[in-house]
C-alpha positions in Angstrom: 92.3 81.0 143.7 94.8 81.2 140.9 96.5 84.3 139.5 95.7 85.8 136.1 97.9 87.3 133.4 96.3 90.1 131.5 99.0 91.1 129.0 102.7 91.3 128.4 104.7 94.4 127.4 107.9 94.0 125.6 110.8 96.3 126.7 113.2 96.8 123.8 116.6 98.3 123.6 117.0 101.6 121.8 120.3 103.0 120.7 118.6 106.4 120.1 115.1 107.0 121.7 114.3 109.8 119.3 115.0 107.5 116.3 113.0 104.7 117.8 110.0 107.0 118.4 110.2 108.4 114.9 110.3 104.9 113.3 107.5 103.4 115.4 105.2 106.4 115.0 106.0 107.3 111.4 106.5 103.8 109.9 104.4 101.5 112.1 101.5 103.7 113.3 102.2 103.7 117.0 101.6 106.8 119.2 103.9 108.2 121.8 102.3 107.6 125.3 105.1 108.8 127.5 108.8 109.8 127.2 111.4 110.3 129.9 115.1 110.9 129.5 116.0 107.3 129.0 112.7 105.5 128.5 109.7 105.7 126.1 106.3 104.1 125.9 104.5 103.7 122.6 101.1 102.2 121.9 98.8 101.1 119.2 95.4 99.4 119.3 95.6 98.8 123.0 99.1 97.3 122.9 102.3 98.9 124.2 106.0 98.6 123.5 108.5 100.1 125.9 112.0 101.2 125.0 115.0 101.9 127.2 118.1 103.8 126.2 121.0 101.3 125.6 124.4 101.8 124.1 125.0 98.1 123.3 123.9 97.3 119.7 124.3 93.5 120.4 121.3 93.6 122.7 118.9 95.1 120.2 120.3 93.0 117.4 119.5 89.8 119.3 116.0 90.7 120.5 112.6 89.9 119.0 109.0 90.6 119.9 106.0 88.7 118.8 102.8 90.7 118.1 99.5 88.9 117.5 97.3 90.5 114.8 94.1 89.5 113.0 95.5 90.8 109.7 99.1 90.6 108.6 98.1 91.5 105.0 96.5 94.7 106.1 99.5 95.6 108.3 101.8 94.8 105.3 99.9 97.2 103.1 99.8 99.9 105.8 103.5 99.6 106.6 104.4 99.7 102.9 102.2 102.8 102.5 104.1 104.5 105.3 107.4 103.8 103.5 108.5 100.9 105.7 110.9 98.4 104.0 109.1 95.1 104.6 108.6 91.8 102.8 105.1 90.3 102.4 103.7 88.0 105.1 104.5 84.3 104.8 103.0 81.2 106.2 105.5 79.5 108.4 105.8 75.7 109.1 104.4 76.2 112.5 101.0 77.3 111.1 101.3 81.1 111.5 101.2 83.7 108.8 103.9 86.2 109.8 105.2 89.6 108.8 108.7 90.6 110.0 109.8 94.1 110.6 113.4 95.0 111.6 113.6 98.4 113.5 116.6 100.8 113.0 118.4 99.3 115.9 118.0 95.6 115.0 115.0 94.6 117.1 112.9 92.1 115.2 109.1 92.5 115.4 107.1 89.4 114.2 103.4 90.2 113.5 101.5 86.9 113.3 98.1 85.3 112.9 96.9 81.7 112.5 97.4 80.6 108.9 
């Protein structure tokens, strides 16, 4: 019998949990699932992103998370409608259409779908 992987959950650095929560809920449509003093869990469409309190900006500024989606164009329109500063999705040389969002602390989210 072999093991099975069901999902992955990125854990991103947050220089200010309240600011991260406000950005992800207000600008990206996530909902707050749980919050502790130094940790927060946000979710959207059955996916989760976790955040831990961190005081080293270099960690967040050098972290990225890939999020698969069936509709980068729809997310682009939604995020823009929420006031998020974001460029349109682009087809990358590796065959993925991707939308990039940089959060207030420097974490890069790449939303992608097959081109």
